[in-house]
N, C-alpha and C positions, 0 to 999 in steps of 0.2 A: 749558327750562333755559338755552339760549343767551340768552334775553331777560333773564335775571337778571344777566348780566355787563354792566357799564357800557359804553356805546357807545364810549368812548375806548379801552377795551382790545380792542374788536372791530375797531378801525380797521385797514385794510390797512397803513398806514404804521407803526403801533405794532407789529403782528405781524412785519412785515418787519424793523423795527429790532431787535426782540428776537431774532429768528432770526439776524440779522447779528452781533449782539453775542455770542450763544452760539457761533456758528461761529468768530468771531475769538478768543474766549477759550479754547476747548477743542479745536477740530478743525483749525484752520489750522496750516501748517507753522511759523509764528512765533507759536504760542500763548503764553499766559501762563506756563505751566509751563516751556516751553523757554526763554523769555526769562529767567526766574528762574535756571534752571540755568546759562545762559550768563553772566549777570552774576556769579554766584557763582564760576564758573571764572575769569572775568576778574579778580576780586578776588584769588583765589589766585595767579594768574600774576603780578599786580603785586607781591604779597608776595615771591614767588620772585625776581622781578627785583631788588627792593631788597636781598634777601639776597645775591644773586650780585654785585651792584654793590659791596656792602661787602666781600665776599671778594676781589674784584678789586683794590680799593683796598689791602687788607691785603697781598696778594701783591706788588703794585707797590711798596709800602713796604719789604717784606722784600727784594725784588730790588735796590732802590736801596741798602739797607744792605749787602747782600752784595757788590755791584759796587764799592762805595766803600771797603771794608775788606778788604785782601788776606788778613789773618790769619783773619778770619771766613769768607772764601770757602774757604780751605784747610781749616779745621775742618769746614765743611759738606761739602766734597768727601770728606774722610776718613771722616766719620761716615755719610753717606748713600750714597756710591758705593764705599766701601772702597778709595779710592785711597791710594797710598803713594809714598814717595820711593824712588829706586833704592837698593838695599842694605838696605831695611827689611823686616821681617817683620810681617805683620798677623795678629793672633790675635783670633778672634771668640769671645766668651764668651756662650753661650746659657744663660739660666736654666732650671732644671728646672721642669716643670709639676707643681704639687701635685695630688695625687689626692684 
């Protein structure tokens, strides 16, 4: 039965090469599947990086607008942190939740 297999495929180098390839593709710690997962994760992280860089630019622009306009800064402080001037009363209106 072994005689029916061509001599090229029975060669020590061919068998060793095939075993090496199988080992590297499926059993090694840096196998094909792991490399694919890692490259996919890298692409996801790069997308996240782009998203956060855009958000940082937006926040920086908003910060520059706030620091450059005292009226806008006062409005922001009053709305966000419920700050008030001396002698003022602050009323918070909370809308009812619909059931």
